[in-house]
Biopython code that builds the backbone (N, CA, C, O; Angstrom):
import numpy as np
from Bio.PDB.StructureBuilder import StructureBuilder

atoms = [
    (1, "MET", "N", (-18.422, 17.738, 22.445)),
    (1, "MET", "CA", (-17.586, 17.456, 21.308)),
    (1, "MET", "C", (-17.761, 15.975, 20.920)),
    (1, "MET", "O", (-17.801, 15.098, 21.782)),
    (2, "ALA", "N", (-17.861, 15.726, 19.647)),
    (2, "ALA", "CA", (-18.099, 14.372, 19.140)),
    (2, "ALA", "C", (-16.836, 13.527, 19.254)),
    (2, "ALA", "O", (-15.716, 14.017, 19.111)),
    (3, "ARG", "N", (-17.058, 12.228, 19.518)),
    (3, "ARG", "CA", (-15.930, 11.313, 19.599)),
    (3, "ARG", "C", (-15.419, 10.949, 18.206)),
    (3, "ARG", "O", (-16.185, 10.844, 17.248)),
    (4, "LYS", "N", (-14.147, 10.766, 18.128)),
    (4, "LYS", "CA", (-13.532, 10.405, 16.856)),
    (4, "LYS", "C", (-13.805, 8.931, 16.600)),
    (4, "LYS", "O", (-13.645, 8.103, 17.497)),
    (5, "ARG", "N", (-14.220, 8.594, 15.368)),
    (5, "ARG", "CA", (-14.481, 7.204, 15.012)),
    (5, "ARG", "C", (-13.153, 6.445, 14.894)),
    (5, "ARG", "O", (-12.190, 6.920, 14.293)),
    (6, "LEU", "N", (-13.143, 5.251, 15.491)),
    (6, "LEU", "CA", (-11.934, 4.423, 15.411)),
    (6, "LEU", "C", (-11.953, 3.607, 14.113)),
    (6, "LEU", "O", (-13.014, 3.336, 13.550)),
    (7, "ALA", "N", (-10.797, 3.236, 13.668)),
    (7, "ALA", "CA", (-10.681, 2.444, 12.436)),
    (7, "ALA", "C", (-11.247, 1.071, 12.677)),
    (7, "ALA", "O", (-11.043, 0.486, 13.741)),
    (8, "LYS", "N", (-11.971, 0.540, 11.679)),
    (8, "LYS", "CA", (-12.604, -0.762, 11.787)),
    (8, "LYS", "C", (-11.906, -1.825, 10.935)),
    (8, "LYS", "O", (-12.052, -3.024, 11.172)),
    (9, "TYR", "N", (-11.150, -1.364, 9.944)),
    (9, "TYR", "CA", (-10.510, -2.279, 9.004)),
    (9, "TYR", "C", (-8.999, -2.078, 8.987)),
    (9, "TYR", "O", (-8.499, -1.027, 9.389)),
    (10, "ALA", "N", (-8.281, -3.085, 8.522)),
    (10, "ALA", "CA", (-6.845, -3.008, 8.387)),
    (10, "ALA", "C", (-6.410, -3.390, 6.968)),
    (10, "ALA", "O", (-6.948, -4.328, 6.380)),
    (11, "VAL", "N", (-5.440, -2.663, 6.429)),
    (11, "VAL", "CA", (-4.888, -3.011, 5.103)),
    (11, "VAL", "C", (-3.651, -3.854, 5.418)),
    (11, "VAL", "O", (-2.746, -3.394, 6.113)),
    (12, "VAL", "N", (-3.613, -5.096, 4.903)),
    (12, "VAL", "CA", (-2.516, -6.016, 5.185)),
    (12, "VAL", "C", (-1.879, -6.533, 3.911)),
    (12, "VAL", "O", (-2.501, -6.546, 2.849)),
    (13, "MET", "N", (-0.618, -6.963, 4.029)),
    (13, "MET", "CA", (0.090, -7.517, 2.895)),
    (13, "MET", "C", (0.251, -9.013, 3.054)),
    (13, "MET", "O", (0.682, -9.481, 4.108)),
    (14, "LEU", "N", (-0.090, -9.773, 2.023)),
    (14, "LEU", "CA", (0.036, -11.215, 1.999)),
    (14, "LEU", "C", (1.171, -11.601, 1.053)),
    (14, "LEU", "O", (1.350, -10.972, 0.010)),
    (15, "GLU", "N", (1.932, -12.624, 1.411)),
    (15, "GLU", "CA", (3.007, -13.106, 0.540)),
    (15, "GLU", "C", (2.818, -14.565, 0.252)),
    (15, "GLU", "O", (2.418, -15.342, 1.119)),
    (16, "SER", "N", (3.120, -14.945, -1.018)),
    (16, "SER", "CA", (2.989, -16.321, -1.492)),
    (16, "SER", "C", (3.992, -17.207, -0.812)),
    (16, "SER", "O", (5.152, -16.825, -0.653)),
    (17, "LEU", "N", (3.561, -18.410, -0.399)),
    (17, "LEU", "CA", (4.436, -19.368, 0.226)),
    (17, "LEU", "C", (5.078, -20.290, -0.817)),
    (17, "LEU", "O", (5.791, -21.225, -0.452)),
    (18, "ALA", "N", (4.835, -20.041, -2.102)),
    (18, "ALA", "CA", (5.429, -20.847, -3.145)),
    (18, "ALA", "C", (6.896, -20.499, -3.377)),
    (18, "ALA", "O", (7.591, -21.180, -4.132)),
    (19, "GLY", "N", (7.360, -19.439, -2.726)),
    (19, "GLY", "CA", (8.783, -19.077, -2.890)),
    (19, "GLY", "C", (9.029, -18.094, -4.009)),
    (19, "GLY", "O", (10.185, -17.827, -4.335)),
    (20, "THR", "N", (7.996, -17.546, -4.610)),
    (20, "THR", "CA", (8.168, -16.631, -5.714)),
    (20, "THR", "C", (8.324, -15.177, -5.245)),
    (20, "THR", "O", (8.813, -14.332, -5.995)),
    (21, "GLY", "N", (7.915, -14.892, -4.025)),
    (21, "GLY", "CA", (8.006, -13.540, -3.503)),
    (21, "GLY", "C", (6.855, -12.642, -3.942)),
    (21, "GLY", "O", (6.874, -11.440, -3.677)),
    (22, "HIS", "N", (5.843, -13.216, -4.615)),
    (22, "HIS", "CA", (4.694, -12.432, -5.064)),
    (22, "HIS", "C", (3.870, -11.985, -3.844)),
    (22, "HIS", "O", (3.663, -12.776, -2.924)),
    (23, "ARG", "N", (3.401, -10.733, -3.827)),
    (23, "ARG", "CA", (2.654, -10.185, -2.719)),
    (23, "ARG", "C", (1.345, -9.596, -3.182)),
    (23, "ARG", "O", (1.233, -9.127, -4.314)),
    (24, "ARG", "N", (0.375, -9.619, -2.329)),
    (24, "ARG", "CA", (-0.940, -9.006, -2.553)),
    (24, "ARG", "C", (-1.320, -8.169, -1.351)),
    (24, "ARG", "O", (-0.888, -8.443, -0.231)),
    (25, "VAL", "N", (-2.126, -7.155, -1.583)),
    (25, "VAL", "CA", (-2.606, -6.301, -0.504)),
    (25, "VAL", "C", (-4.124, -6.447, -0.433)),
    (25, "VAL", "O", (-4.809, -6.317, -1.448)),
    (26, "ILE", "N", (-4.664, -6.723, 0.794)),
    (26, "ILE", "CA", (-6.107, -6.889, 0.953)),
    (26, "ILE", "C", (-6.571, -6.070, 2.165)),
    (26, "ILE", "O", (-5.747, -5.559, 2.923)),
    (27, "ILE", "N", (-7.884, -5.949, 2.340)),
    (27, "ILE", "CA", (-8.484, -5.292, 3.484)),
    (27, "ILE", "C", (-9.179, -6.363, 4.312)),
    (27, "ILE", "O", (-9.904, -7.196, 3.766)),
    (28, "ARG", "N", (-8.965, -6.350, 5.626)),
    (28, "ARG", "CA", (-9.650, -7.288, 6.510)),
    (28, "ARG", "C", (-10.109, -6.522, 7.739)),
    (28, "ARG", "O", (-9.719, -5.376, 7.963)),
    (29, "MET", "N", (-10.958, -7.190, 8.542)),
    (29, "MET", "CA", (-11.422, -6.593, 9.784)),
    (29, "MET", "C", (-10.207, -6.444, 10.732)),
    (29, "MET", "O", (-9.331, -7.307, 10.794)),
    (30, "LYS", "N", (-10.196, -5.347, 11.443)),
    (30, "LYS", "CA", (-9.044, -5.043, 12.313)),
    (30, "LYS", "C", (-8.913, -6.043, 13.462)),
    (30, "LYS", "O", (-7.796, -6.394, 13.841)),
    (31, "ASP", "N", (-10.012, -6.500, 14.012)),
    (31, "ASP", "CA", (-9.970, -7.398, 15.165)),
    (31, "ASP", "C", (-9.838, -8.871, 14.788)),
    (31, "ASP", "O", (-9.792, -9.721, 15.678)),
    (32, "ALA", "N", (-9.777, -9.197, 13.511)),
    (32, "ALA", "CA", (-9.628, -10.583, 13.085)),
    (32, "ALA", "C", (-8.185, -11.088, 13.275)),
    (32, "ALA", "O", (-7.254, -10.297, 13.425)),
    (33, "GLN", "N", (-8.028, -12.405, 13.264)),
    (33, "GLN", "CA", (-6.708, -12.970, 13.368)),
    (33, "GLN", "C", (-5.949, -12.806, 12.077)),
    (33, "GLN", "O", (-6.504, -12.366, 11.070)),
    (34, "LYS", "N", (-4.638, -13.170, 12.107)),
    (34, "LYS", "CA", (-3.838, -13.057, 10.888)),
    (34, "LYS", "C", (-4.445, -13.942, 9.786)),
    (34, "LYS", "O", (-4.942, -15.040, 10.037)),
    (35, "THR", "N", (-4.382, -13.414, 8.564)),
    (35, "THR", "CA", (-5.052, -14.047, 7.438)),
    (35, "THR", "C", (-4.156, -15.016, 6.668)),
    (35, "THR", "O", (-2.964, -14.782, 6.468)),
    (36, "GLU", "N", (-4.781, -16.110, 6.247)),
    (36, "GLU", "CA", (-4.166, -17.041, 5.306)),
    (36, "GLU", "C", (-5.225, -17.316, 4.242)),
    (36, "GLU", "O", (-6.354, -17.680, 4.570)),
    (37, "GLN", "N", (-4.874, -17.146, 2.995)),
    (37, "GLN", "CA", (-5.821, -17.372, 1.908)),
    (37, "GLN", "C", (-5.173, -18.147, 0.761)),
    (37, "GLN", "O", (-3.965, -18.059, 0.544)),
    (38, "ILE", "N", (-5.981, -18.896, 0.039)),
    (38, "ILE", "CA", (-5.538, -19.576, -1.154)),
    (38, "ILE", "C", (-5.952, -18.749, -2.356)),
    (38, "ILE", "O", (-7.139, -18.534, -2.604)),
    (39, "MET", "N", (-4.936, -18.280, -3.113)),
    (39, "MET", "CA", (-5.207, -17.466, -4.303)),
    (39, "MET", "C", (-4.241, -17.901, -5.405)),
    (39, "MET", "O", (-3.278, -18.622, -5.143)),
    (40, "LYS", "N", (-4.496, -17.468, -6.618)),
    (40, "LYS", "CA", (-3.645, -17.821, -7.745)),
    (40, "LYS", "C", (-2.381, -16.940, -7.761)),
    (40, "LYS", "O", (-2.467, -15.713, -7.712)),
    (41, "ASP", "N", (-1.219, -17.586, -7.829)),
    (41, "ASP", "CA", (0.039, -16.907, -7.953)),
    (41, "ASP", "C", (0.353, -16.809, -9.450)),
    (41, "ASP", "O", (0.564, -17.839, -10.091)),
    (42, "PRO", "N", (0.390, -15.600, -10.023)),
    (42, "PRO", "CA", (0.606, -15.470, -11.472)),
    (42, "PRO", "C", (2.020, -15.937, -11.924)),
    (42, "PRO", "O", (2.207, -16.270, -13.094)),
    (43, "LEU", "N", (2.976, -15.961, -11.033)),
    (43, "LEU", "CA", (4.320, -16.375, -11.429)),
    (43, "LEU", "C", (4.444, -17.890, -11.535)),
    (43, "LEU", "O", (5.301, -18.401, -12.256)),
    (44, "VAL", "N", (3.574, -18.613, -10.805)),
    (44, "VAL", "CA", (3.584, -20.077, -10.842)),
    (44, "VAL", "C", (2.442, -20.583, -11.736)),
    (44, "VAL", "O", (2.572, -21.609, -12.403)),
    (45, "GLY", "N", (1.334, -19.852, -11.738)),
    (45, "GLY", "CA", (0.180, -20.253, -12.522)),
    (45, "GLY", "C", (-0.700, -21.257, -11.784)),
    (45, "GLY", "O", (-1.518, -21.936, -12.403)),
    (46, "GLN", "N", (-0.539, -21.352, -10.488)),
    (46, "GLN", "CA", (-1.337, -22.304, -9.683)),
    (46, "GLN", "C", (-1.889, -21.603, -8.442)),
    (46, "GLN", "O", (-1.436, -20.517, -8.081)),
    (47, "ASP", "N", (-2.873, -22.236, -7.791)),
    (47, "ASP", "CA", (-3.379, -21.751, -6.517)),
    (47, "ASP", "C", (-2.380, -22.112, -5.424)),
    (47, "ASP", "O", (-2.007, -23.275, -5.275)),
    (48, "VAL", "N", (-1.946, -21.104, -4.655)),
    (48, "VAL", "CA", (-1.017, -21.329, -3.578)),
    (48, "VAL", "C", (-1.512, -20.619, -2.333)),
    (48, "VAL", "O", (-2.422, -19.793, -2.408)),
    (49, "LEU", "N", (-0.931, -20.926, -1.206)),
    (49, "LEU", "CA", (-1.264, -20.322, 0.073)),
    (49, "LEU", "C", (-0.535, -18.978, 0.218)),
    (49, "LEU", "O", (0.674, -18.885, 0.003)),
    (50, "TYR", "N", (-1.298, -17.946, 0.586)),
    (50, "TYR", "CA", (-0.730, -16.627, 0.871)),
    (50, "TYR", "C", (-0.897, -16.413, 2.377)),
    (50, "TYR", "O", (-1.962, -16.669, 2.939)),
    (51, "LYS", "N", (0.181, -15.937, 3.021)),
    (51, "LYS", "CA", (0.182, -15.707, 4.452)),
    (51, "LYS", "C", (0.409, -14.241, 4.740)),
    (51, "LYS", "O", (1.191, -13.586, 4.051)),
    (52, "GLU", "N", (-0.267, -13.713, 5.755)),
    (52, "GLU", "CA", (-0.092, -12.293, 6.119)),
    (52, "GLU", "C", (1.280, -12.077, 6.708)),
    (52, "GLU", "O", (1.701, -12.797, 7.614)),
    (53, "ILE", "N", (1.995, -11.054, 6.175)),
    (53, "ILE", "CA", (3.344, -10.801, 6.654)),
    (53, "ILE", "C", (3.449, -9.433, 7.316)),
    (53, "ILE", "O", (4.371, -9.189, 8.093)),
    (54, "LYS", "N", (2.490, -8.521, 7.005)),
    (54, "LYS", "CA", (2.645, -7.160, 7.488)),
    (54, "LYS", "C", (1.307, -6.413, 7.477)),
    (54, "LYS", "O", (0.547, -6.515, 6.514)),
    (55, "ARG", "N", (1.024, -5.675, 8.532)),
    (55, "ARG", "CA", (-0.123, -4.794, 8.560)),
    (55, "ARG", "C", (0.332, -3.425, 8.122)),
    (55, "ARG", "O", (1.210, -2.841, 8.757)),
    (56, "ILE", "N", (-0.234, -2.898, 7.063)),
    (56, "ILE", "CA", (0.254, -1.649, 6.499)),
    (56, "ILE", "C", (-0.362, -0.453, 7.215)),
    (56, "ILE", "O", (0.364, 0.450, 7.631)),
    (57, "ARG", "N", (-1.668, -0.428, 7.367)),
    (57, "ARG", "CA", (-2.343, 0.686, 8.050)),
    (57, "ARG", "C", (-3.754, 0.337, 8.412)),
    (57, "ARG", "O", (-4.256, -0.704, 7.987)),
    (58, "SER", "N", (-4.412, 1.165, 9.180)),
    (58, "SER", "CA", (-5.829, 1.022, 9.522)),
    (58, "SER", "C", (-6.635, 2.050, 8.744)),
    (58, "SER", "O", (-6.171, 3.153, 8.459)),
    (59, "ILE", "N", (-7.876, 1.645, 8.405)),
    (59, "ILE", "CA", (-8.773, 2.563, 7.704)),
    (59, "ILE", "C", (-10.140, 2.468, 8.309)),
    (59, "ILE", "O", (-10.497, 1.447, 8.897)),
    (60, "LYS", "N", (-10.926, 3.539, 8.172)),
    (60, "LYS", "CA", (-12.281, 3.559, 8.772)),
    (60, "LYS", "C", (-13.288, 2.793, 7.920)),
    (60, "LYS", "O", (-14.030, 1.962, 8.443)),
    (61, "VAL", "N", (-13.323, 3.063, 6.608)),
    (61, "VAL", "CA", (-14.267, 2.449, 5.708)),
    (61, "VAL", "C", (-13.534, 2.015, 4.464)),
    (61, "VAL", "O", (-12.822, 2.832, 3.881)),
    (62, "PRO", "N", (-13.663, 0.764, 4.013)),
    (62, "PRO", "CA", (-12.986, 0.343, 2.779)),
    (62, "PRO", "C", (-13.569, 1.066, 1.567)),
    (62, "PRO", "O", (-14.784, 1.241, 1.477)),
    (63, "ARG", "N", (-12.740, 1.473, 0.664)),
    (63, "ARG", "CA", (-13.188, 2.147, -0.573)),
    (63, "ARG", "C", (-13.537, 1.098, -1.587)),
    (63, "ARG", "O", (-12.810, 0.118, -1.746)),
    (64, "ARG", "N", (-14.640, 1.287, -2.277)),
    (64, "ARG", "CA", (-15.074, 0.390, -3.355)),
    (64, "ARG", "C", (-14.617, 0.968, -4.685)),
    (64, "ARG", "O", (-14.810, 2.153, -4.959)),
    (65, "THR", "N", (-14.010, 0.120, -5.508)),
    (65, "THR", "CA", (-13.561, 0.606, -6.824)),
    (65, "THR", "C", (-14.404, 0.027, -7.928)),
    (65, "THR", "O", (-14.175, 0.323, -9.100)),
]
sb = StructureBuilder()
sb.init_structure("model")
sb.init_model(0)
sb.init_chain("A")
sb.init_seg("    ")
for serial, (resi, resn, name, xyz) in enumerate(atoms, 1):
    if name == "N":
        sb.init_residue(resn, " ", resi, " ")
    sb.init_atom(name, np.array(xyz, "f"), 0.0, 1.0, " ", f" {name:<3s}", serial, name[0])
structure = sb.get_structure()
């Protein structure tokens, strides 16, 4: 019987530290540390730091859109 493939990626939620409450969802490697990224917050109109607040789920292969 074939082994089941384990998930390699995690879907995580990032929240803006500017205090606006804006959130983004990204895909990262499952074994990586918690993510911090600088992205544009549309409510402020500036680049701000987004910090990972929650891991939503694990996935095997990220879907390309």
